[in-house]
C-alpha positions in Angstrom: 51.3 43.6 33.9 47.5 42.3 34.6 46.8 41.4 38.4 46.9 37.6 39.8 43.6 35.8 39.1 42.4 35.8 42.3 42.9 39.5 42.9 41.0 40.6 39.6 38.0 37.8 40.4 37.7 38.9 44.2 37.9 42.7 43.1 35.1 42.7 40.2 32.9 40.1 42.6 33.3 42.9 45.4 32.7 45.6 43.1 29.2 43.8 41.7 28.1 43.3 45.1 28.0 46.6 46.0 25.9 47.4 42.8 23.6 44.4 43.7 22.9 45.4 47.2 22.0 48.8 46.6 19.8 47.4 43.7 18.2 45.1 45.7 18.0 47.1 49.1 18.9 50.7 48.6 15.2 51.2 47.8 13.9 50.5 50.9 14.8 54.0 52.2 12.4 55.7 49.9 9.2 53.5 50.6 7.3 56.8 49.2 8.4 55.9 45.3 6.2 53.9 43.4 6.9 50.2 43.2 7.3 50.3 39.5 9.9 53.1 39.7 12.1 51.1 42.3 11.9 48.4 40.2 13.4 50.2 37.1 15.7 51.9 39.1 16.7 48.3 40.6 17.2 46.9 37.1 18.9 50.0 36.2 21.7 49.1 38.9 21.9 45.7 38.6 22.8 46.3 34.7 26.2 46.9 36.3 26.6 44.7 38.7 26.3 42.0 35.9 28.8 44.2 33.7 31.3 43.2 36.7 29.8 39.6 38.0 30.1 38.1 34.6 33.6 38.7 33.9 34.5 37.9 37.3 33.2 34.3 37.2 34.6 33.9 33.7 38.1 35.1 35.0 38.2 33.4 37.9 36.8 30.0 36.4 39.7 27.6 36.2 41.5 29.0 39.1 38.7 28.3 41.1 36.0 26.0 40.7 32.4 26.8 40.4 31.4 25.9 43.9 34.5 28.2 45.1 33.2 30.9 43.3 29.9 31.1 44.6 31.2 30.7 47.7 33.4 33.2 47.5 30.3 35.8 46.1 28.5 34.8 49.4 31.1 35.5 51.7 31.7 39.0 49.9 27.7 39.4 49.6 27.5 39.0 53.4 30.2 41.2 54.0 28.7 44.2 51.8 25.4 43.4 53.0 26.4 43.8 56.7 28.4 46.7 56.2 25.7 48.8 53.7 22.8 47.3 56.6 24.9 49.4 59.2 26.0 52.8 57.3 23.2 53.1 54.8 20.0 51.4 56.6 21.1 52.3 59.5 19.9 48.8 61.2 22.1 47.1 64.1 23.8 44.1 63.5 22.8 41.8 66.6 24.9 38.7 68.1 22.4 36.4 66.2 23.5 37.9 62.9 27.1 37.4 63.5 26.6 33.8 64.6 24.8 32.9 61.6 27.7 34.9 59.3 30.0 32.9 61.4 28.4 29.5 60.5 28.3 30.6 56.3 32.1 31.3 56.8 32.6 27.9 58.6 31.0 26.5 55.4 33.2 28.5 53.1 36.1 26.6 55.1 34.4 23.3 54.1 34.8 24.4 50.4 38.1 25.4 50.0 40.0 23.2 52.4 41.7 20.7 50.4 40.5 17.0 52.1 43.1 14.0 51.5 
């Protein structure tokens, strides 16, 4: 028995975003590492992101439009980043961050709402 397409797609997108967030921002805690080193490490981490992202989009397309897939991706990206920022980087989320994220969520509403 396979999982429903939305569950598979969103699960893969969530996992891929965790890898990508570490690839893009994980090195910020290691300022003494050379830039070349963190670039290669980030590429290595991003490889696993692609192993999840490409199948997520392939599986999800058809059930979701490309615009819907990108919107799901962005909402997941912000959610993962918010948790990462607070827990890993120990940076606070302020009210203006939350308002900005809220506007992006509002944009997602407009993408997914079926207009008559």
